[in-house]
C-alpha positions in Angstrom: 27.2 17.0 -18.0 23.9 16.8 -16.2 21.0 17.2 -18.7 17.9 18.7 -17.1 15.9 18.6 -20.4 15.0 14.9 -19.9 11.5 14.7 -18.4 9.1 11.8 -17.5 8.4 10.8 -21.1 10.0 13.3 -23.4 12.8 15.9 -23.7 12.0 19.6 -23.1 14.1 22.5 -22.0 14.9 26.2 -22.2 17.0 27.0 -25.3 20.7 27.7 -24.6 21.1 26.5 -21.0 19.0 23.3 -21.2 18.8 22.4 -24.9 21.2 23.5 -27.7 22.8 21.9 -30.8 25.6 20.3 -28.8 23.1 18.6 -26.4 20.8 17.7 -29.4 23.8 16.0 -31.1 24.5 14.0 -27.9 20.9 12.9 -27.6 20.9 11.8 -31.3 24.1 9.9 -30.7 22.9 8.3 -27.5 19.7 7.3 -29.1 21.7 5.6 -31.9 24.1 3.9 -29.5 21.3 2.6 -27.2 18.8 1.4 -29.8 21.2 0.6 -32.7 18.5 1.6 -35.2 19.1 1.0 -38.9 16.8 3.8 -39.9 15.3 6.7 -37.9 12.5 9.2 -39.0 13.1 12.8 -38.1 10.7 15.7 -38.2 10.4 19.1 -36.6 7.8 21.8 -35.7 7.9 25.4 -36.9 9.9 26.9 -34.1 13.0 28.9 -35.2 15.4 26.6 -33.4 13.8 23.4 -34.6 15.6 22.9 -38.0 19.1 23.4 -36.5 18.3 21.0 -33.5 17.0 18.5 -36.0 20.2 18.7 -38.0 22.3 18.2 -34.9 20.2 15.1 -33.9 20.7 13.8 -37.5 24.5 14.2 -37.2 24.5 12.3 -33.9 22.4 9.5 -35.4 24.5 9.3 -38.5 27.8 9.2 -36.4 26.2 6.3 -34.6 25.8 4.5 -37.9 22.1 5.1 -38.4 20.4 6.2 -41.6 18.1 9.2 -41.3 14.9 9.9 -43.2 14.1 13.6 -42.8 10.3 14.2 -43.4 10.6 18.0 -43.0 8.3 20.3 -41.0 5.7 18.1 -39.4 3.4 17.5 -36.5 4.4 14.8 -34.0 1.8 12.4 -35.4 3.4 12.6 -38.9 6.6 11.2 -37.3 4.5 8.4 -35.6 2.9 7.6 -38.9 6.1 7.6 -40.9 7.8 5.4 -38.3 5.2 2.6 -38.7 4.3 3.3 -42.3 7.9 3.1 -43.5 8.7 0.3 -41.0 11.6 2.4 -39.5 13.4 1.4 -36.4 12.5 4.7 -34.6 11.5 8.3 -34.9 12.2 11.7 -33.3 10.1 14.8 -33.5 11.7 18.1 -32.5 9.0 20.1 -30.8 8.1 22.1 -27.7 4.4 21.8 -28.5 2.6 24.4 -26.3 5.6 25.4 -24.2 6.9 29.0 -24.1 8.7 30.5 -27.2 12.1 30.1 -25.6 11.8 26.3 -25.2 12.1 23.3 -27.4 12.2 19.6 -27.0 11.9 16.1 -28.5 9.4 13.2 -28.6 11.1 9.9 -29.1 9.7 6.5 -30.3 11.1 3.2 -31.3 10.0 0.7 -33.9 6.2 0.5 -34.4 6.0 4.1 -33.0 6.2 2.8 -29.4 7.0 5.6 -27.0 10.3 5.8 -25.3 9.7 7.1 -21.7 11.6 7.0 -18.4 10.6 3.4 -17.9 11.4 2.2 -21.4 14.8 3.6 -22.3 14.7 7.4 -21.9 16.8 7.3 -18.7 19.4 5.1 -20.5 19.6 7.5 -23.4 20.0 10.3 -20.9 22.8 8.5 -19.1 24.6 7.9 -22.4 24.1 11.5 -23.5 25.4 12.9 -20.1 28.4 10.6 -20.2 29.2 11.6 -23.8 31.8 8.9 -24.3 30.8 7.4 -27.7 32.7 4.7 -29.6 34.0 5.4 -33.1 31.4 4.0 -35.5 32.5 1.6 -38.2 30.3 3.4 -40.7 28.5 6.7 -41.0 24.8 6.7 -41.7 23.1 8.5 -44.6 20.5 11.2 -44.7 17.7 11.6 -47.3 14.5 13.6 -47.4 11.1 12.1 -48.0 7.6 13.5 -48.2 5.0 11.2 -46.5 2.1 13.7 -46.6 0.1 11.8 -49.3 0.1 8.4 -47.6 -0.6 10.1 -44.3 -3.7 11.8 -45.7 -4.8 8.6 -47.3 -4.6 6.9 -43.8 -6.7 9.7 -42.2 -9.4 9.2 -44.8 -9.8 5.5 -43.8 -11.6 6.7 -40.6 -14.4 8.4 -42.4 -16.8 7.9 -45.3 -16.2 11.1 -47.3 -19.2 10.5 -49.7 -21.5 10.6 -46.7 -20.4 13.9 -45.3 -23.0 16.6 -45.4 -22.3 20.3 -46.1 -20.4 21.7 -43.2 -18.6 25.0 -42.5 -15.6 24.5 -40.2 -13.4 27.2 -38.5 -9.9 25.8 -38.4 -7.2 27.5 -36.1 -3.7 26.1 -36.6 -2.4 28.7 -34.0 0.4 29.6 -36.4 1.8 26.1 -35.6 2.5 23.0 -37.7 -1.1 22.0 -38.6 -1.7 24.2 -41.6 -0.1 22.1 -44.3 -2.3 19.1 -43.2 -5.5 21.1 -43.2 -4.6 22.3 -46.8 -4.0 18.7 -47.9 -7.3 17.5 -46.4 -9.1 20.5 -48.1 -7.5 19.5 -51.4 -8.6 15.9 -51.0 -12.2 17.0 -50.1 -12.3 19.1 -53.2 -11.1 16.3 -55.4 -13.9 14.0 -54.0 -16.5 16.8 -54.2 -17.0 16.7 -50.4 -19.1 19.8 -49.4 -16.9 20.8 -46.4 -15.7 24.4 -46.3 -12.7 25.6 -44.2 -12.6 29.1 -42.6 -8.8 29.4 -41.8 -7.5 31.6 -39.0 -4.0 31.9 -37.7 -3.2 29.5 -40.5 0.3 30.3 -41.6 3.2 28.9 -39.6 5.0 31.6 -37.7 7.8 31.0 -35.2 7.1 34.3 -33.5 3.6 33.1 -32.6 1.9 36.5 -33.1 -1.4 35.3 -31.7 0.2 33.6 -28.7 1.6 30.1 -28.0 -1.0 27.7 -29.5 -2.5 26.0 -26.4 -6.3 26.0 -26.6 -6.5 24.3 -23.3 -6.0 27.7 -21.7 -9.3 29.6 -21.6 -7.6 32.9 -22.7 -6.5 31.2 -26.0 -10.1 30.2 -27.1 -11.6 33.6 -28.0 -10.4 33.8 -31.6 -11.8 30.4 -32.5 -15.1 31.0 -30.7 -15.5 34.4 -32.3 -14.8 33.1 -35.8 -17.4 30.4 -35.4 -20.0 32.9 -34.5 -18.9 35.5 -37.1 -19.0 32.9 -39.9 -22.0 31.0 -38.6 -19.9 27.9 -38.8 -21.0 24.4 -37.8 -17.9 23.7 -35.6 -14.5 25.2 -34.6 -11.3 23.2 -34.4 -8.1 24.5 -32.8 -4.7 22.7 -32.4 -1.7 23.0 -30.2 1.8 23.6 -31.8 2.6 20.1 -32.9 -1.2 19.3 -33.4 -1.2 16.1 -31.5 -4.2 17.6 -29.6 -7.3 19.1 -31.2 -10.0 21.2 -29.3 -13.5 21.5 -30.5 -16.1 24.3 -30.4 -19.8 23.8 -31.1 -21.9 25.9 -33.5 -22.5 28.4 -30.7 -18.8 29.0 -30.3 -18.8 27.1 -27.0 -15.6 25.2 -26.0 -16.4 21.5 -25.5 -14.4 19.9 -22.7 -12.3 17.1 -24.1 -13.9 14.8 -21.5 -17.1 14.7 -23.5 -15.4 14.1 -26.8 -13.8 11.0 -25.2 -17.3 9.7 -24.5 -18.5 10.6 -27.9 -15.7 8.8 -29.7 -15.9 5.8 -27.4 -19.6 5.4 -28.3 -18.8 5.8 -32.1 -16.1 3.0 -31.9 -18.3 0.7 -29.8 -21.3 1.2 -32.1 -19.2 -0.2 -35.0 -17.3 -2.8 -32.9 -19.3 -3.9 -29.8 -17.4 -5.4 -26.9 -14.1 -3.6 -27.5 -11.9 -2.2 -24.7 -11.7 1.6 -24.2 -8.8 3.2 -22.2 -9.4 6.4 -20.1 -7.4 8.4 -17.6 -8.4 8.9 -13.9 -9.1 12.6 -13.9 -12.7 12.5 -15.1 -14.3 9.1 -15.5 -18.0 8.7 -14.8 -19.3 9.8 -18.2 -16.8 7.6 -20.1 -17.5 4.5 -17.9 -21.3 5.0 -18.2 -21.1 5.3 -22.0 -18.7 2.3 -22.5 -21.0 0.1 -20.3 -24.0 1.4 -22.2 -22.5 0.2 -25.5 -21.3 -3.1 -24.1 -17.6 -2.3 -24.0 -15.0 -2.6 -21.3 -13.7 0.6 -19.7 -10.1 0.4 -18.4 -8.4 3.1 -16.4 -4.7 4.0 -17.0 -2.4 6.5 -15.5 -2.4 9.9 -17.2 0.2 10.5 -19.9 0.7 9.3 -23.5 3.4 6.7 -22.6 1.2 5.1 -20.0 -2.0 5.2 -22.2 -0.2 3.7 -25.2 1.4 0.9 -23.2 -1.9 0.0 -21.6 -3.7 0.1 -25.0 -1.1 -2.3 -26.4 -1.5 -4.6 -23.4 -5.3 -4.7 -23.8 -5.4 -4.3 -27.6 -7.9 -1.5 -27.0 -9.6 0.0 -30.0 -9.5 3.6 -28.6 -8.2 5.6 -25.7 -8.9 9.1 -24.6 -7.7 11.7 -22.1 -9.7 14.7 -21.0 -6.7 16.8 -22.0 -7.7 16.2 -25.7 -5.2 13.4 -26.4 -7.0 10.7 -28.4 -5.3 7.3 -29.2 -6.3 4.8 -32.0 -5.4 1.2 -32.4 -5.2 1.5 -36.2 -2.8 4.4 -35.8 -0.3 2.2 -34.0 -2.0 3.0 -30.7 -0.7 6.6 -31.1 -2.4 9.9 -30.4 -3.7 12.1 -33.3 -5.1 15.6 -33.5 -6.6 15.0 -36.9 -8.5 11.8 -36.6 -10.8 13.0 -33.8 -12.4 16.0 -35.6 -12.8 13.9 -38.8 -14.7 11.3 -36.7 -16.9 14.0 -35.2 -17.9 15.5 -38.5 -18.8 12.0 -39.7 -21.0 11.7 -36.6 -22.6 15.0 -37.2 -23.3 13.9 -40.8 -24.6 10.5 -39.8 -26.9 11.7 -37.0 -27.8 15.0 -38.7 -27.2 16.6 -35.3 -25.0 19.6 -34.4 -22.1 19.1 -32.0 -24.0 20.9 -29.2 -26.8 18.2 -29.3 -24.3 15.3 -29.5 -22.8 16.3 -26.1 -25.7 18.1 -24.4 -27.1 15.1 -22.5 -23.8 14.0 -21.3 -22.8 17.5 -20.1 -25.9 17.7 -18.0 -25.6 14.1 -16.7 -22.0 14.5 -15.6 -21.1 18.1 -15.3 -17.4 18.9 -14.5 -15.2 21.7 -13.4 -12.7 21.5 -16.2 -9.0 21.2 -15.3 -7.9 23.8 -12.7 -4.2 24.4 -12.1 -2.4 25.6 -9.0 1.2 26.4 -8.2 2.1 24.9 -4.8 5.2 24.6 -2.7 4.9 20.9 -1.9 2.6 18.7 -3.9 3.0 15.7 -1.7 2.0 17.6 1.5 -1.0 19.2 -0.3 -2.3 15.8 -1.6 -1.9 14.3 1.9 -3.8 17.3 3.5 -6.7 16.9 1.0 -7.0 13.2 1.6 -7.0 13.6 5.4 -9.6 16.4 5.2 -12.1 14.3 3.3 -11.3 11.0 5.1 -14.2 11.7 7.5 -16.7 11.2 4.6 -15.3 7.7 3.8 -14.7 8.2 0.1 -13.6 5.4 -2.3 -9.9 6.2 -2.8 -7.8 5.5 -5.9 -4.1 6.1 -6.3 -3.8 5.4 -10.1 -2.6 8.9 -10.6 -2.4 11.3 -7.7 -5.5 10.9 -5.5 -9.0 10.2 -6.7 -11.8 10.5 -4.1 -15.2 9.2 -5.0 -18.4 10.1 -3.1 -22.0 9.2 -3.8 -22.9 12.3 -5.9 -19.4 13.8 -6.8 -15.8 12.8 -7.3 -12.5 14.5 -7.6 -9.0 13.9 -8.8 -5.9 15.9 -7.8 -2.5 15.1 -9.1 0.9 16.6 -9.8 1.6 17.4 -13.4 4.1 15.2 -15.3 5.2 18.1 -17.4 4.9 21.3 -15.4 5.3 22.4 -11.7 1.6 22.4 -11.1 -1.1 20.6 -9.1 -4.1 19.8 -11.3 -7.6 19.5 -10.0 -10.8 18.0 -11.6 -14.2 17.7 -10.1 -17.3 16.1 -11.5 -20.8 15.3 -10.3 -23.9 13.3 -11.1 -26.4 15.7 -12.6 -27.3 18.7 -10.4 -27.0 16.8 -7.2 -23.9 18.7 -6.2 -22.6 22.3 -6.4 -19.3 21.8 -8.2 -18.2 25.4 -7.7 -18.7 25.1 -4.0 -16.7 21.9 -3.9 -13.9 23.6 -5.9 -13.8 26.5 -3.4 -13.6 24.0 -0.5 -10.7 22.2 -2.1 -9.0 25.4 -3.0 -8.9 26.5 0.6 -6.8 23.4 1.3 -4.6 23.9 -1.6 -3.9 27.5 -0.7 
C-alpha cells in the first residue's frame, strides 16, 4: 500500500483516496511501533474529518501499547506545549492547516516536541505504515482526556508584562479555525488582571465549512476582512491566523498587511535588546533586514533552510533564542524551539506599549530601508530547469550565489531567492532591495519572463 500523504516533514492528503481512517490507524500504529512511546499527546483542528481521524490514530497507538492523552480540539502549538509540559514521549496534531477543505493531515513530534521529518523518522514511519505488518502487542494502551488550556495560557503570559500593557483595541480573526478558544481564554485572563486590551472578534466561531474561505491570510485575497475591520473599528492592530494557528499575520492601525519579514526583524530586536549576543535563526528567502538588525543589536544571524523541521533543528544546534521565517512562522527557545502563532502578537503589543508607538511606526524605517516584493508563486512544469535557466541568465552579472534553499542570487543593490515549495507544486520567488536603489517591480517582471 503506497501512501502518498507523507510529505517532506508532515502528513497531508486528500480525504478518501490519500487519507482515511484506515490509513490514520496505520500511521498511529507505525508511530507506536517505531518510537515505542509510553505516552502520546493527541489533538485535532476543527475540520469535520479530524475527530474520526484522531480516534483512528489513537486506536493504532493503543494497539501498539502506547497510552494516549487526548487534549481535544486544539491548534498545533497546543500539542507541542502539552508534549513538553506533560513530558510525554510524543505528540500528533490532526490538521490540514490552510489546505483545501477536502484535505487533512498530521504533524508529528517526538519527546521534547522535536519534529519528526523525512530525515528524522517520518520515512521509517511511512515504511511501516505501508507494509502494515504489525506484531501483536503484549498490552493495549489506555486513553484519557485532559485539558491543558490553563497551563498553556500561563506559559503565553510569561512572554509579556501584562501590567505594562497600555489600552489597545485589537481585531482578531480566527478564520473560523481553531484559534477562537485561545483568544477567549487570553481575553478572560486580561479581564482578571484588569489589562485594558479590547478584542474585536470576526470569523470567530469554529466552522468546518469555512464560510469565509480557508483561513490562509498569506493569500492577498484573504486579507480584506481583517483590514476592513481594523479601519471600521479604528483598531490599533489586526491579527489573523491560519487554520491551526501556528502562524499569525499582523495588520497595522491603517489596515495595512505587514509582511512577516519585518516582524522577524522586530522580534529579533526585542529579544536581543533583552539578551544581547544571542543567536537568531532566519530563512534564506529575505535576509538583509534581519541580518542588519541582528548585527545592530550585537547578535549572531544564522541562516537555515526553509521549513519548520530545518529551523527547529538548527535552533537546537545553536541554542538560538529566536528564529523567524518570512512566511510568519516564529520559533522560541522557551517554547521548546517550536513555532507559535500566539507568542508573536503578544510580544508586538508589549513593544507597542513599551515604545508608545503604533505598529506602522515600528516597521516603517525597515520597510523603506529594505523593501521587498512579498512572496510570489508560480506553477511551472519543471522547477529544476527553471532554476537553472534563472541562474544562467544572471550569471553575466557575477552575483553571490547561495544554495541553502533553492537559489539565492545577491547583487550590490538587490537580491532574490527562488525555490521549489516543500508543501505545494509551486515555485516561490522573493526579491528585496536596498532602499530605492532598485526597481523591484521591474526585476520581478524580468524574472517572470524566465519563469514563464
